[in-house]
ROZA-98390 format. One record per residue (C-alpha): x, y, z. Coordinates in steps of 0.5 Angstrom, whole numbers, padded with zeros to 4 digits, always signed. Layout:
// ROZA-98390
XYZ/...
//
This chain:
// ROZA-98390
-0031-0074-0022/-0035-0067-0021/-0032-0066-0013/-0033-0060-0010/-0031-0057-0004/-0031-0051+0001/-0025-0049+0005/-0022-0045+0010/-0026-0041+0013/-0025-0043+0020/-0018-0043+0020/-0017-0035+0018/-0023-0033+0021/-0020-0034+0028/-0014-0029+0026/-0019-0023+0021/-0024-0023+0029/-0018-0022+0034/-0016-0016+0028/-0022-0014+0029/-0023-0014+0036/-0016-0010+0036/-0020-0005+0031/-0026-0003+0034/-0024-0002+0041/-0019+0003+0037/-0023+0007+0033/-0027+0008+0040/-0022+0010+0044/-0020+0016+0038/-0027+0018+0038/-0028+0019+0045/-0021+0023+0043/-0023+0026+0036/-0030+0029+0040/-0027+0032+0046/-0023+0036+0042/-0027+0038+0037/-0032+0043+0040/-0025+0047+0042/-0023+0047+0034/-0029+0049+0032/-0031+0055+0036/-0023+0056+0035/-0025+0057+0028/-0030+0062+0028/-0026+0067+0033/-0020+0067+0029/-0024+0067+0022/-0019+0062+0020/-0020+0059+0014/-0015+0054+0015/-0017+0053+0022/-0024+0052+0020/-0022+0047+0015/-0018+0043+0020/-0024+0043+0025/-0029+0041+0020/-0024+0034+0019/-0024+0033+0025/-0032+0034+0025/-0033+0030+0020/-0027+0025+0022/-0032+0024+0029/-0038+0022+0024/-0032+0018+0020/-0031+0014+0026/-0038+0013+0028/-0040+0010+0022/-0034+0006+0022/-0035+0003+0029/-0042+0002+0028/-0040-0002+0022/-0035-0006+0026/-0042-0008+0030/-0047-0010+0024/-0042-0013+0020/-0040-0018+0026/-0048-0020+0026/-0048-0028+0025/-0050-0030+0018/-0056-0032+0016/-0060-0036+0010/-0061-0030+0007/-0054-0027+0009/-0051-0033+0007/-0044-0029+0009/-0047-0024+0014/-0046-0017+0014/-0039-0016+0012/-0040-0011+0005/-0043-0006+0011/-0036-0004+0013/-0034-0004+0006/-0040+0001+0005/-0038+0005+0011/-0031+0005+0008/-0034+0008+0001/-0038+0014+0004/-0033+0015+0010/-0028+0017+0004/-0033+0020-0002/-0035+0025+0004/-0027+0026+0005/-0027+0028-0002/-0033+0033-0002/-0030+0037+0004/-0024+0039-0001/-0028+0041-0006/-0031+0045+0000/-0025+0048+0002/-0021+0048-0005/-0027+0052-0007/-0027+0057-0001/-0019+0058-0001/-0021+0060-0009/-0025+0066-0007/-0020+0068-0001/-0014+0068-0005/-0017+0074-0009/-0018+0078-0002/-0015+0075+0004/-0019+0077+0010/-0015+0078+0017/-0013+0073+0022/-0012+0073+0029/-0006+0068+0028/-0004+0068+0036/-0010+0064+0038/-0010+0060+0031/-0003+0057+0033/-0005+0054+0040/-0012+0052+0038/-0008+0049+0032/-0003+0045+0036/-0008+0042+0040/-0012+0040+0034/-0005+0037+0033/-0004+0033+0039/-0011+0031+0040/-0010+0028+0032/-0005+0025+0032/-0006+0021+0040/-0011+0019+0035/-0008+0017+0029/-0002+0013+0035/-0008+0008+0038/-0012+0007+0030/-0005+0005+0028/-0006-0001+0034/-0011-0004+0030/-0012-0007+0022/-0011-0001+0020/-0006-0003+0013/-0011-0008+0012/-0018-0007+0013/-0021-0002+0009/-0026+0000+0014/-0021+0002+0019/-0015+0005+0014/-0021+0010+0012/-0023+0012+0018/-0015+0013+0019/-0014+0018+0014/-0020+0022+0015/-0015+0023+0022/-0009+0024+0018/-0011+0029+0015/-0015+0032+0020/-0007+0032+0023/-0004+0035+0016/-0010+0040+0017/-0007+0042+0024/+0001+0042+0021/-0003+0047+0016/-0005+0051+0021/+0001+0052+0026/+0004+0054+0018/+0000+0058+0016/+0000+0062+0024/+0006+0063+0025/+0008+0066+0017/+0002+0071+0019/+0005+0073+0025/+0012+0073+0023/+0011+0077+0017/+0003+0080+0016/+0002+0075+0010/-0005+0072+0011/-0005+0069+0004/-0001+0064+0007/-0010+0062+0011/-0011+0059+0004/-0006+0058+0001/-0004+0052+0006/-0010+0050+0007/-0011+0049-0001/-0005+0044-0001/-0008+0040+0004/-0014+0039+0001/-0011+0036-0005/-0006+0032+0000/-0013+0029+0002/-0016+0029-0004/-0012+0023-0007/-0011+0020+0000/-0019+0020-0001/-0019+0017-0008/-0016+0011-0007/-0020+0009+0000/-0027+0011-0006/-0024+0007-0011/-0022+0000-0007/-0028+0001-0004/-0032+0001-0010/-0028-0005-0013/-0030-0009-0008/-0037-0008-0009/-0036-0009-0016/-0032-0015-0014/-0026-0014-0018/-0020-0018-0016/-0016-0015-0011/-0011-0012-0013/-0004-0017-0010/-0007-0022-0012/-0006-0024-0021/-0010-0029-0024/-0006-0031-0029/-0001-0034-0024/-0006-0037-0021/-0009-0041-0028/-0002-0043-0029/+0000-0045-0023/-0006-0050-0022/-0005-0052-0029/+0002-0055-0026/-0001-0060-0022/+0000-0066-0025/-0006-0068-0028/-0010-0062-0029/-0011-0061-0037/-0015-0054-0036/-0017-0049-0030/-0023-0045-0032/-0029-0041-0030/-0024-0038-0025/-0026-0032-0021/-0023-0028-0014/-0026-0023-0010/-0027-0020-0003/-0032-0021+0001/-0030-0015+0007/-0022-0014+0009/-0018-0019+0010/-0023-0024+0006/-0021-0026+0000/-0025-0033-0003/-0024-0037-0010/-0028-0041-0015/-0025-0044-0020/-0027-0050-0024/-0021-0055-0026/-0021-0060-0031/-0017-0067-0030/-0015-0073-0034/-0021-0079-0033/-0016-0084-0031/-0013-0082-0024/-0017-0078-0017/-0020-0072-0016/-0017-0072-0008/-0010-0072-0009/-0011-0067-0014/-0016-0063-0011/-0011-0062-0005/-0006-0059-0008/-0009-0054-0011/-0011-0053-0004/-0005-0051-0001/-0001-0049-0007/-0007-0043-0006/-0006-0042+0001/+0001-0042+0002/+0003-0040-0006/-0003-0034-0006/-0005-0034+0001/-0013-0035+0000/-0016-0039+0004/-0023-0039+0003/-0024-0044-0004/-0029-0048-0006/-0026-0053-0013/-0029-0057-0017/-0025-0062-0020/-0029-0065-0027/-0027-0070-0031/-0029-0070-0039/-0036-0071-0038/-0037-0066-0035/-0040-0061-0041/-0043-0056-0037/-0038-0050-0040/-0041-0052-0047/-0048-0053-0046/-0047-0045-0043/-0045-0042-0049/-0050-0045-0054/-0056-0040-0055/-0063-0043-0052/-0067-0038-0055/-0075-0039-0057/-0075-0039-0065/-0066-0041-0065/-0063-0049-0066/-0056-0045-0067/-0050-0047-0063/-0045-0039-0060/-0039-0040-0060/-0036-0040-0053/-0031-0036-0051/-0024-0038-0049/-0024-0038-0042/-0031-0043-0042/-0027-0048-0046/-0025-0054-0044/-0019-0056-0048/-0023-0061-0050/-0027-0063-0057/-0034-0064-0057/-0040-0066-0063/-0045-0060-0064/-0049-0065-0068/-0053-0066-0062/-0060-0064-0060/-0060-0059-0054/-0065-0062-0051/-0059-0068-0049/-0055-0063-0048/-0059-0061-0042/-0061-0070-0040/-0053-0071-0040/-0052-0064-0037/-0057-0066-0030/-0055-0073-0030/-0048-0071-0029/-0049-0067-0023/-0054-0072-0021/-0048-0077-0021/-0043-0072-0018/-0039-0072-0012/-0042-0069-0006/-0040-0061-0003/-0036-0062+0001/-0035-0056+0007/-0030-0056+0013/
//
């Protein structure tokens, strides 16, 4: 009763590609806005000698680079899959998000160090000009942030990393305005490095989250929204299912979760009803549409064989991990050569892989 099923890619990816199209347009517009106002803030930061404004300009420069990288990631990821890359280049989006997240962390650390230096001897700042330039930058960042919110910034880690860049820049503009007003009113030039520290810390926390999420995806960790224990329990509640093992869930790219598992069923039951019910549960209850499920009976022994030590000089049978047991008792007195023949015969006589 060995049966493999590959399901759900065609249905899910129509919405997936629509979201990517909106995100790509949003990134293009936001990049244009940021690029236009970047020059103003860079020049203004040097003229006014304001660290808060220079940090805001630095964030805006990193914004432009991050938006460009995210846009390129969408273009590269849109290339079709090939025989060498069966998932295509979707992971390039995650690499872009990781680079953006790390860049934000580095920029925040540089600002923190410079602010620390200025705490002991705050320089005089042209606060009036600083407020004007920071206000212009604030409106530019608000516009760019609103544009990116029209994309899939909540579910796409690549767009979210770009959005965090812009949001961090927006906070920097607000901080520069507040600091400029304090210096204009009270001559309190210590406000410039203090506000820079506050903004840098806030940005670092956001950057750390997107960096951590990107690393988890690249390491093929289980998506945070999914509990594999609940999936296993729910599938084992299907009538006729004795055990679920070799369960793996990972994210290929944002909005594209995949699952594989082996389902051990009673020998006297057909596999198709069990398979259809498993597909329905994974889709309706857990939102996973890209699944590969193998339905097995007691004759399939691959998990037991995988736990044996086939070293050249050893005939010992290694204890099998609980996650790989079939829940059935098997004799280990047979030879390894016989195991391999049975394993090969079972897979030759199993039903073919079906892909939809």
